[in-house]
C-alpha positions as CSV (number, residue, x, y, z in Angstrom):
1,M,-66.3,-15.3,3.4
2,T,-68.1,-18.6,3.0
3,A,-70.3,-19.1,-0.2
4,P,-74.1,-18.1,0.3
5,L,-76.5,-20.9,1.4
6,L,-79.3,-19.0,-0.9
7,G,-78.3,-17.2,-4.4
8,L,-80.8,-15.7,-6.8
9,S,-79.5,-14.2,-9.9
10,D,-81.7,-12.0,-12.4
11,L,-84.5,-14.2,-11.0
12,R,-87.9,-13.8,-12.9
13,V,-91.1,-14.9,-12.8
14,T,-94.1,-14.4,-15.0
15,Y,-98.0,-15.4,-14.7
16,P,-100.0,-16.0,-18.0
17,G,-102.7,-13.2,-18.3
18,R,-106.3,-13.3,-16.8
19,G,-108.6,-12.8,-19.8
20,F,-108.9,-14.1,-23.8
21,R,-106.9,-10.9,-24.5
22,A,-104.5,-10.2,-21.9
23,G,-101.2,-10.9,-22.4
24,P,-99.0,-12.8,-19.7
25,T,-97.4,-10.4,-16.5
26,E,-93.8,-10.6,-15.2
27,V,-94.1,-9.8,-11.4
28,L,-90.5,-10.8,-10.9
29,H,-88.1,-8.6,-12.7
30,G,-84.6,-9.8,-12.4
31,V,-83.9,-9.8,-8.6
32,S,-80.8,-10.9,-7.5
33,L,-79.7,-11.6,-3.5
34,Q,-77.7,-13.7,-1.4
35,A,-78.5,-15.5,2.0
36,R,-76.1,-17.3,4.6
37,E,-75.9,-19.7,6.5
38,G,-77.3,-19.0,10.2
39,E,-78.6,-15.7,8.9
40,T,-82.2,-14.2,8.4
41,L,-82.8,-12.2,5.6
42,G,-85.8,-10.1,5.6
43,I,-87.6,-9.2,2.4
44,V,-90.3,-6.5,3.2
45,G,-92.8,-4.6,0.8
46,E,-96.2,-3.6,0.5
47,S,-99.0,-6.1,-0.7
48,G,-98.1,-6.7,-4.6
49,S,-94.2,-6.2,-4.5
50,G,-93.3,-9.5,-5.6
51,K,-92.3,-11.0,-2.0
52,T,-94.5,-14.0,-1.7
53,T,-93.9,-14.6,-5.3
54,L,-89.9,-14.7,-4.2
55,G,-90.2,-17.0,-1.7
56,R,-92.6,-19.4,-3.9
57,A,-89.9,-19.4,-6.1
58,V,-87.6,-20.6,-3.7
59,L,-89.6,-23.2,-2.6
60,G,-90.6,-24.4,-6.3
61,L,-94.0,-23.4,-6.3
62,V,-93.5,-21.3,-8.7
63,K,-91.6,-21.9,-12.4
64,P,-89.3,-18.9,-13.1
65,S,-89.3,-17.8,-16.2
66,G,-85.6,-16.1,-16.4
67,G,-82.3,-16.2,-14.0
68,H,-81.2,-18.8,-11.3
69,V,-81.8,-20.1,-7.7
70,R,-78.9,-21.5,-6.2
71,F,-78.8,-23.5,-2.8
72,Q,-75.5,-24.9,-1.4
73,G,-73.9,-23.9,-4.8
74,R,-76.2,-26.1,-6.6
75,D,-78.6,-24.9,-9.4
76,I,-82.2,-25.6,-8.1
77,T,-84.2,-23.5,-10.8
78,H,-86.0,-26.2,-12.8
79,S,-85.6,-29.2,-10.2
80,S,-87.9,-32.3,-10.6
81,R,-90.5,-33.0,-8.5
82,K,-88.5,-35.7,-7.4
83,E,-85.4,-33.3,-6.5
84,R,-87.8,-30.8,-4.4
85,R,-89.4,-33.9,-2.2
86,A,-85.1,-34.6,-1.5
87,L,-84.5,-30.8,-1.2
88,A,-87.8,-30.5,1.3
89,R,-85.1,-32.1,4.0
90,D,-83.2,-29.0,3.5
91,I,-85.7,-26.1,2.7
92,Q,-88.8,-25.7,5.0
93,V,-91.7,-23.2,5.0
94,V,-94.1,-21.5,7.9
95,F,-97.0,-20.5,6.4
96,Q,-98.6,-17.2,7.2
97,D,-101.9,-18.7,8.3
98,P,-101.6,-21.1,11.1
99,Y,-105.1,-21.9,11.2
100,S,-105.2,-23.2,7.7
101,S,-101.5,-24.8,7.6
102,L,-102.0,-27.6,9.5
103,N,-104.4,-30.6,8.7
104,P,-107.7,-30.3,11.0
105,A,-108.1,-34.1,10.7
106,L,-104.4,-35.4,12.2
107,A,-103.0,-34.9,15.6
108,V,-100.2,-32.7,16.2
109,G,-97.7,-36.0,16.9
110,D,-99.0,-37.3,13.7
111,I,-98.7,-33.8,11.4
112,L,-95.0,-33.5,13.2
113,S,-93.8,-37.0,12.5
114,E,-95.5,-37.4,8.9
115,P,-92.2,-35.1,7.7
116,L,-90.1,-37.6,9.3
117,T,-91.5,-40.8,8.4
118,A,-91.3,-39.3,5.0
119,H,-87.6,-39.4,5.2
120,G,-86.9,-42.8,6.6
121,A,-87.1,-42.4,10.0
122,T,-88.5,-45.5,12.1
123,A,-91.5,-45.1,14.4
124,R,-89.4,-45.0,17.6
125,Q,-87.4,-42.1,16.0
126,A,-90.2,-40.1,15.3
127,R,-91.7,-40.4,18.7
128,A,-88.2,-39.4,20.2
129,R,-88.2,-36.4,17.6
130,V,-91.3,-35.1,17.9
131,A,-91.0,-35.0,21.9
132,E,-87.9,-32.9,21.1
133,L,-89.6,-30.4,18.6
134,L,-92.5,-29.8,21.1
135,D,-89.9,-28.8,23.9
136,Q,-87.7,-26.5,21.5
137,V,-91.0,-24.7,20.3
138,G,-92.6,-24.4,24.1
139,L,-95.5,-27.2,23.9
140,P,-96.5,-29.6,26.5
141,G,-95.6,-33.2,26.0
142,D,-99.3,-33.9,25.6
143,A,-100.0,-31.8,22.8
144,A,-98.7,-34.3,20.4
145,R,-102.1,-36.3,21.5
146,R,-104.1,-33.4,20.8
147,L,-105.9,-31.6,17.4
148,P,-104.8,-28.6,15.8
149,R,-108.3,-26.7,16.9
150,E,-107.5,-27.4,20.6
151,F,-105.0,-25.0,20.3
152,S,-104.5,-21.0,20.3
153,G,-103.2,-18.8,17.1
154,G,-100.0,-18.6,18.5
155,Q,-99.8,-22.7,19.6
156,R,-100.5,-23.5,16.4
157,Q,-97.5,-21.1,14.6
158,R,-95.7,-23.2,16.9
159,V,-96.7,-26.6,15.9
160,A,-96.1,-25.0,12.2
161,I,-92.5,-23.9,13.2
162,A,-92.2,-27.7,14.6
163,R,-92.8,-29.3,11.5
164,A,-90.6,-27.3,9.4
165,L,-87.9,-28.0,12.2
166,A,-88.6,-31.7,12.1
167,P,-86.3,-32.5,9.4
168,V,-83.4,-30.5,10.5
169,P,-83.5,-27.9,7.5
170,H,-80.6,-25.6,6.4
171,L,-83.3,-22.8,5.8
172,I,-86.6,-22.0,6.4
173,V,-88.9,-19.9,4.4
174,C,-91.1,-17.3,6.7
175,D,-93.9,-16.1,4.4
176,E,-95.4,-13.8,6.8
177,P,-95.4,-16.3,9.7
178,V,-96.7,-13.5,12.5
179,S,-99.0,-11.3,10.4
180,A,-102.1,-13.5,11.2
181,L,-101.5,-13.0,15.3
182,D,-102.1,-10.6,18.0
183,L,-99.0,-8.2,18.6
184,T,-98.7,-10.0,22.1
185,T,-98.2,-13.7,20.5
186,Q,-96.4,-12.1,17.6
187,A,-93.5,-11.4,20.2
188,R,-93.7,-14.5,21.5
189,V,-93.5,-16.1,18.3
190,L,-90.6,-14.1,17.1
191,D,-88.5,-14.6,20.2
192,L,-89.0,-18.3,19.5
193,L,-87.5,-18.0,15.9
194,V,-84.3,-15.6,16.9
195,D,-84.0,-18.7,20.0
196,I,-84.1,-21.6,17.1
197,Q,-81.9,-19.9,15.2
198,R,-78.8,-19.1,17.6
199,R,-79.3,-22.7,18.9
200,T,-79.5,-24.6,15.5
201,S,-77.9,-22.0,13.1
202,V,-80.9,-22.3,10.7
203,A,-80.9,-19.3,8.2
204,Y,-84.6,-17.4,7.2
205,L,-85.7,-15.9,4.7
206,F,-87.9,-13.9,6.2
207,I,-90.7,-12.2,4.5
208,S,-93.3,-9.4,5.9
209,H,-94.8,-6.1,5.2
210,D,-94.0,-5.0,8.5
211,L,-90.6,-3.3,9.0
212,T,-91.2,-3.4,12.7
213,V,-91.1,-7.0,12.7
214,I,-88.2,-7.4,10.2
215,R,-86.1,-5.4,12.3
216,H,-86.6,-7.4,15.3
217,V,-85.6,-10.9,13.6
218,S,-83.4,-9.8,10.3
219,H,-79.8,-9.3,10.2
220,R,-79.9,-7.8,6.6
221,V,-83.0,-6.5,4.6
222,C,-84.2,-6.6,1.0
223,V,-86.8,-3.8,0.6
224,M,-88.8,-4.7,-2.7
225,R,-91.2,-2.4,-5.1
226,G,-92.9,-3.2,-8.2
227,G,-91.2,-6.9,-8.4
228,E,-87.4,-5.1,-7.5
229,I,-85.2,-4.8,-4.8
230,V,-84.9,-0.7,-4.3
231,E,-82.7,-1.0,-1.3
232,T,-80.6,-3.6,0.6
233,G,-78.5,-3.1,4.1
234,T,-77.9,-4.5,7.1
235,A,-81.2,-4.2,9.5
236,G,-80.1,-1.2,11.4
237,Q,-79.0,1.1,8.3
238,V,-82.3,0.1,6.1
239,T,-84.5,0.6,9.2
240,S,-83.3,3.4,10.6
241,R,-81.5,5.4,8.1
242,P,-83.1,4.5,5.0
243,R,-81.6,6.0,1.5
244,H,-84.3,5.4,-1.1
245,P,-87.3,7.4,-1.1
246,Y,-90.0,4.3,-1.3
247,T,-88.1,2.5,2.4
248,Q,-88.0,6.1,4.0
249,R,-92.2,5.9,3.1
250,L,-92.2,2.7,4.6
251,V,-90.4,3.8,7.7
252,L,-92.9,6.5,8.1
253,A,-95.9,4.7,7.4
254,A,-95.1,2.6,10.5
255,P,-97.4,3.9,13.5
256,I,-96.3,5.3,16.7
257,P,-98.0,6.0,20.0
258,D,-97.5,10.3,20.0
259,P,-100.4,11.6,18.1
260,V,-98.3,14.6,17.4
261,E,-95.5,13.1,15.7
262,Q,-97.4,10.6,14.0
263,R,-99.2,13.4,12.3
264,E,-95.8,15.0,11.3
265,R,-94.9,11.5,9.8
266,R,-97.6,11.3,7.9
267,E,-97.3,14.5,6.4
268,R,-93.8,14.1,5.4
269,R,-95.0,10.5,4.0
270,H,-97.3,12.3,2.1
271,R,-94.8,14.9,0.8
272,L,-92.3,12.2,-0.1
273,L,-94.8,10.5,-2.2
274,A,-96.3,13.7,-4.2
275,R,-92.3,14.6,-5.0
276,E,-91.3,11.3,-6.1
277,R,-94.5,11.1,-8.5
278,A,-93.9,14.5,-9.8
279,D,-90.3,13.5,-10.5
280,L,-91.4,10.4,-12.3
281,S,-94.1,12.4,-14.4
282,G,-91.7,15.1,-15.2
283,A,-89.0,12.6,-16.6
284,G,-91.9,10.8,-18.6
285,I,-90.6,7.4,-16.5
286,P,-92.5,4.7,-15.4
287,R,-92.2,3.9,-11.6
288,R,-91.1,0.7,-12.2
289,A,-88.5,1.9,-14.8
290,A,-87.1,4.2,-12.0
291,A,-87.7,2.0,-8.9
292,A,-83.9,0.5,-8.5
293,P,-80.9,3.0,-9.0
294,E,-78.0,0.9,-8.8
295,E,-76.5,3.4,-6.1
296,W,-79.6,2.4,-3.3
297,N,-78.1,-1.4,-3.0
298,D,-75.4,-2.3,-0.7
299,T,-75.4,-6.2,-1.6
300,D,-71.8,-6.1,0.7
301,S,-73.4,-5.0,3.7
302,D,-72.6,-7.7,6.9
303,A,-75.2,-8.5,9.5
């Protein structure tokens, strides 16, 4: 077994309080996980679960208040800005909104060549690489001369993916990369990501609230709730045979076309939620404290 590409150990992130008397709020409570070279590790949870904060901590956009982030065996938890700029060659990101993540004043060719020239490529090398990237994500060669506003949402997200691929990274953090797209476009972008990974062996840290999306792209899945990981396993196990009640509720929350079965799933989800609330209330335990019993974790699961 090779060493993990990315490792988080007891990672904690605390945000300052809002308001005069508000104290600091810890939003990640000792998260530990590993991602391997060439795999997709899905991070799934509801809004407020801490999944985006986790991704931002990996990218260095927020400073951890505790724990460690290791990349290729090196501790990057408190890397300087200069060190982070160097890391940008190996760790890239695809953001949620393809409309706001691209500079509207730059042509696509300039957007894609910018990270290349920043890392020392000549203008000729950058042009050749841009042409290669556009072909890789299925865009026509003349796209380099066009502005982002001339493309559809799915095409803009392809440009964002090409930009992330430009420096040939080892890891791409995908933060809800398809949630702003329609279902047909989502499927095309997800298939593109899977195909790119098959050809380049890049690893993805794929963050989403949608279990259907996570099941489509992930090898392993971590389920987050309240800033903690409550269940970890292979994509098949977590999405088809979930063991933690919270994961079971997430699975039951996914809509299906059969109205009768959909009603039954909704009722089962409400019963699970009511039972969980009753158990916590009877034990006098805060919801977060009971969210991650050790037996739910399966960190040794293979993809």
